[in-house]
C-alpha positions as CSV (number, residue, x, y, z in Angstrom):
1,M,-3.2,-39.4,5.6
2,K,-0.3,-37.0,5.2
3,S,1.0,-35.4,8.3
4,L,1.2,-31.6,8.7
5,S,5.0,-31.9,8.5
6,T,4.8,-33.7,5.1
7,I,2.2,-31.2,3.7
8,L,4.3,-28.2,4.7
9,Q,7.6,-29.9,3.8
10,L,9.2,-29.2,7.2
11,D,11.8,-31.9,6.7
12,P,13.8,-31.4,4.6
13,F,13.0,-27.8,5.0
14,D,13.3,-25.4,2.0
15,P,16.0,-27.4,0.1
16,E,15.9,-25.0,-2.8
17,H,16.4,-22.0,-0.4
18,K,13.3,-20.2,-1.7
19,L,12.7,-18.4,1.5
20,V,16.0,-16.6,1.4
21,T,16.3,-15.8,-2.3
22,S,14.7,-13.5,-4.9
23,P,14.4,-13.5,-8.7
24,A,15.2,-9.8,-8.7
25,F,17.9,-9.4,-6.0
26,S,21.0,-11.1,-4.7
27,P,20.7,-12.6,-1.2
28,R,22.7,-9.7,0.2
29,V,20.4,-7.1,-1.3
30,L,17.3,-9.0,-0.3
31,A,18.6,-9.2,3.3
32,A,19.2,-5.5,3.2
33,I,15.7,-4.7,2.0
34,R,14.1,-7.0,4.5
35,L,16.0,-5.6,7.4
36,A,15.3,-2.0,6.2
37,V,11.6,-2.8,6.2
38,A,11.9,-4.4,9.7
39,C,13.7,-1.3,11.0
40,Y,11.1,1.1,9.5
41,T,8.1,-0.9,10.9
42,F,9.8,-1.1,14.3
43,V,10.5,2.7,14.4
44,T,6.9,3.3,13.3
45,L,5.5,1.2,16.1
46,V,7.8,2.7,18.8
47,F,7.1,6.3,17.6
48,S,3.3,5.7,17.5
49,I,3.3,4.4,21.0
50,V,5.5,7.3,22.3
51,W,3.2,9.8,20.4
52,G,0.2,8.2,22.0
53,I,1.7,8.5,25.5
54,V,3.2,12.0,25.2
55,V,0.9,13.8,22.8
56,Q,-2.4,12.0,22.9
57,K,-2.1,11.0,26.6
58,D,-3.5,7.6,25.8
59,A,-1.7,4.6,24.4
60,A,-3.4,1.9,26.5
61,G,-5.4,0.6,23.6
62,F,-2.6,0.5,21.0
63,F,-2.5,-3.2,20.8
64,S,-6.3,-3.5,20.8
65,Y,-6.3,-2.7,17.1
66,F,-5.9,-5.5,14.5
67,T,-3.9,-3.0,12.3
68,H,-1.2,-2.7,15.0
69,L,-1.1,-6.4,15.7
70,T,-0.7,-7.1,12.0
71,Y,2.0,-4.5,11.8
72,C,3.9,-6.2,14.6
73,G,3.7,-9.4,12.6
74,I,5.2,-7.6,9.6
75,C,8.0,-6.2,11.7
76,G,8.7,-9.6,13.3
77,Y,8.7,-11.5,9.9
78,F,11.0,-9.0,8.2
79,F,13.5,-9.1,11.1
80,A,13.4,-12.9,11.1
81,S,13.6,-13.4,7.3
82,G,16.1,-10.6,7.0
83,F,18.5,-12.2,9.5
84,Q,18.1,-15.6,7.9
85,T,18.8,-14.2,4.5
86,A,21.8,-12.3,5.7
87,L,23.3,-15.4,7.3
88,Y,22.5,-17.4,4.1
89,A,24.5,-14.8,2.1
90,R,27.3,-14.6,4.7
91,H,27.9,-18.4,4.7
92,G,28.3,-19.0,1.0
93,Q,24.6,-19.4,0.1
94,K,24.7,-23.1,1.2
95,A,22.2,-23.1,4.1
96,Y,20.7,-20.9,6.7
97,P,20.0,-21.6,10.5
98,L,16.2,-22.1,10.3
99,Q,16.8,-25.2,8.3
100,R,18.4,-26.8,11.3
101,W,15.9,-25.5,13.9
102,A,13.2,-27.6,15.4
103,K,10.1,-28.2,13.3
104,P,7.8,-26.0,15.4
105,W,10.0,-23.0,14.5
106,R,9.8,-23.8,10.8
107,F,6.1,-24.2,11.0
108,L,5.7,-20.8,12.9
109,H,7.8,-19.1,10.2
110,L,5.6,-20.4,7.4
111,L,2.5,-19.5,9.4
112,L,3.8,-16.0,10.0
113,L,4.6,-15.7,6.3
114,S,1.1,-16.8,5.4
115,T,-0.4,-14.1,7.6
116,I,1.8,-11.1,6.6
117,T,0.9,-11.7,3.0
118,V,-2.8,-11.7,3.7
119,F,-3.7,-9.7,6.8
120,P,-2.1,-6.4,5.6
121,I,-4.1,-6.5,2.4
122,L,-7.3,-7.2,4.5
123,V,-6.4,-4.3,6.8
124,S,-5.9,-1.9,3.9
125,I,-9.2,-2.9,2.2
126,V,-11.2,-2.5,5.4
127,F,-9.6,0.8,6.4
128,W,-9.8,2.6,3.0
129,G,-13.1,1.0,2.1
130,V,-14.9,1.3,5.4
131,L,-13.1,3.4,8.1
132,A,-11.2,6.2,6.3
133,D,-13.0,9.6,6.3
134,A,-12.3,13.3,6.0
135,T,-10.2,13.3,9.3
136,T,-7.7,10.6,8.0
137,F,-5.3,13.3,6.9
138,D,-6.1,16.0,9.5
139,N,-2.5,16.6,10.4
140,R,1.0,15.3,9.5
141,Y,1.0,12.6,12.1
142,D,-2.4,11.2,11.1
143,A,-1.4,11.3,7.4
144,W,2.0,9.6,8.0
145,S,0.4,7.0,10.3
146,A,-2.4,6.2,7.8
147,I,0.1,5.8,5.0
148,S,2.6,3.7,7.1
149,V,0.2,1.2,8.7
150,H,-2.7,1.2,6.2
151,L,-0.9,1.5,2.8
152,L,2.8,0.6,3.1
153,N,1.7,-2.5,5.0
154,S,0.3,-3.9,1.8
155,V,3.3,-2.7,-0.2
156,F,5.5,-4.8,2.1
157,A,3.2,-7.8,1.7
158,L,3.2,-7.4,-2.1
159,F,7.0,-7.2,-2.0
160,E,7.2,-10.7,-0.4
161,I,4.5,-12.0,-2.8
162,T,6.0,-10.8,-6.1
163,L,9.7,-10.0,-5.6
164,T,11.0,-13.0,-3.6
165,N,11.0,-16.7,-4.2
166,T,8.8,-17.5,-1.2
167,P,6.6,-20.5,-2.0
168,A,2.8,-20.3,-2.1
169,A,1.3,-20.9,1.3
170,A,-0.3,-24.3,1.7
171,F,-4.1,-24.2,2.1
172,I,-3.8,-26.1,5.3
173,L,-2.6,-22.8,6.9
174,L,-5.8,-21.0,6.0
175,P,-7.8,-22.3,9.0
176,F,-5.0,-21.1,11.3
177,G,-5.5,-17.6,9.8
178,V,-9.2,-17.8,10.4
179,V,-8.7,-18.9,14.0
180,L,-6.4,-15.9,14.5
181,L,-9.1,-13.6,13.2
182,L,-11.7,-15.2,15.5
183,G,-9.3,-14.8,18.4
184,Y,-9.0,-11.1,17.6
185,V,-12.8,-10.8,17.9
186,G,-12.3,-11.9,21.5
187,I,-9.7,-9.1,22.0
188,V,-12.3,-6.5,20.8
189,Y,-14.7,-7.4,23.5
190,I,-12.0,-7.8,26.2
191,T,-10.9,-4.3,25.3
192,Y,-14.5,-3.0,25.6
193,A,-14.9,-4.8,29.0
194,T,-11.6,-3.4,30.4
195,Q,-11.2,0.0,28.7
196,G,-14.8,0.9,27.6
197,F,-14.4,1.3,23.8
198,Y,-14.7,-0.8,20.7
199,A,-11.5,-0.8,18.6
200,Y,-13.7,-0.9,15.5
201,S,-17.2,0.6,15.7
202,F,-18.8,-2.0,13.4
203,M,-18.0,-4.6,16.1
204,N,-20.5,-2.9,18.4
205,P,-23.4,-5.3,19.0
206,S,-25.7,-2.4,19.6
207,H,-26.0,-2.0,15.8
208,G,-27.8,-5.3,15.7
209,A,-26.8,-9.0,15.9
210,V,-27.4,-9.6,12.2
211,H,-25.3,-6.5,11.3
212,L,-22.4,-7.8,13.5
213,A,-22.7,-11.4,12.2
214,L,-22.5,-10.2,8.6
215,Y,-19.4,-8.2,9.3
216,I,-17.7,-11.1,11.0
217,I,-18.7,-13.5,8.3
218,G,-17.7,-11.0,5.6
219,I,-14.2,-10.5,7.1
220,G,-13.7,-14.3,7.3
221,L,-14.7,-14.8,3.7
222,A,-12.5,-11.9,2.7
223,E,-9.6,-13.6,4.5
224,A,-10.2,-16.8,2.5
225,L,-10.6,-14.9,-0.8
226,I,-7.4,-12.9,-0.3
227,F,-5.5,-16.1,0.8
228,T,-6.6,-17.8,-2.4
229,V,-5.8,-14.8,-4.6
230,V,-2.3,-14.5,-3.1
231,H,-1.8,-18.2,-3.5
232,G,-2.6,-17.9,-7.2
233,V,-0.4,-14.8,-7.7
234,V,2.6,-16.6,-6.1
235,L,2.0,-19.6,-8.5
236,L,1.9,-17.2,-11.4
237,R,5.1,-15.6,-10.2
238,Q,6.8,-18.9,-9.9
239,R,5.8,-19.9,-13.5
240,A,7.0,-16.5,-14.8
241,V,10.4,-16.8,-13.0
242,L,10.8,-20.4,-14.3
243,R,10.0,-19.3,-17.8
244,F,11.7,-16.0,-18.1
245,G,13.7,-15.2,-15.0
246,R,17.1,-16.0,-13.6
247,A,18.5,-15.6,-10.1
248,P,20.9,-12.6,-10.0
249,D,23.9,-14.8,-8.9
250,A,23.2,-17.6,-11.4
251,P,26.0,-18.4,-13.9
252,D,25.7,-17.1,-17.5
253,A,23.3,-14.4,-16.5
254,G,23.4,-12.9,-19.9
255,D,20.9,-15.4,-21.3
256,V,17.3,-16.0,-20.3
257,M,16.9,-19.2,-18.4
258,S,14.7,-21.8,-20.0
259,V,12.5,-24.2,-18.2
260,G,14.9,-27.0,-18.7
261,D,17.9,-24.9,-17.5
262,A,16.0,-23.9,-14.4
263,K,15.1,-27.5,-13.5
264,S,18.7,-28.5,-14.1
265,L,20.1,-25.7,-12.0
266,S,17.6,-26.6,-9.2
267,S,18.7,-30.3,-9.4
268,V,22.4,-29.4,-9.1
269,S,21.6,-27.0,-6.2
270,D,19.7,-29.7,-4.4
271,E,22.7,-32.0,-4.6
272,T,25.5,-29.6,-3.9
273,S,23.9,-27.3,-1.3
274,A,21.9,-29.7,0.9
275,W,22.1,-29.0,4.7
276,D,23.8,-31.7,6.7
277,D,21.5,-32.2,9.8
278,V,24.2,-34.1,11.6
279,D,27.1,-31.7,11.2
280,I,26.5,-28.0,10.4
281,G,30.1,-27.5,9.3
282,K,30.1,-30.1,6.6
283,E,28.5,-30.5,3.1
284,K,27.1,-33.7,1.9
285,D,29.1,-35.6,-0.7
286,A,27.2,-35.4,-4.0
287,A,28.0,-36.5,-7.5
288,V,26.6,-34.1,-10.0
């Protein structure tokens, strides 16, 4: 039976540098975009907390909402991936630090990636399909907040899905996402016990046990469905890039890369750009 490390290819980790490259942008531009998203989401989170404290006089339940927890995940991922991409570009596109870090850090990065490409879409569907009402755009702050955390969140996720070379998440990560969702159910009831409100009204058991069970099961199934769809979209993107695309920094960029050319370039890259686990400052000798 294959180990988790083998299935997720944690060693060697990302030999083709897919996590820090894009079919549409150079590594420097990709790093700038990722860090810009990270900064925007960070400012949004901080401003929302300050607004809750100063204007609404209540920010105690801010992290009781799955929306905000997911947004924190987006912020963390884009900071992490942005810095890794920036260092990859800075050091000659030969390697990046995460490739040398311990396997648990590599696993957590892949797990975080699998959540920020699924949870935001789930949040947007639930909000616009179930929770949004006439008060959503009552004032400028509410309108900006709704757009930032319930719409742009999915835009950021779709950016990673369609405009980067990030690989399709392994299905072994799906149970971890489901477990995180189940853990959040516990947060809902902890919040009610300590602060006296339900973060989401449909989680109120007073509506009936069957009603509550159907909502929980439905969200779990939606998570699995979105995960599967995202997995399929990433595979389609990879095929399209292999067939029609070319990395921005690839040689002879005037022609369209064929399937054979792409495989050849990948092979050369594997031999000439592999990370030396023993000595970070040296490249492996390779005969191309």
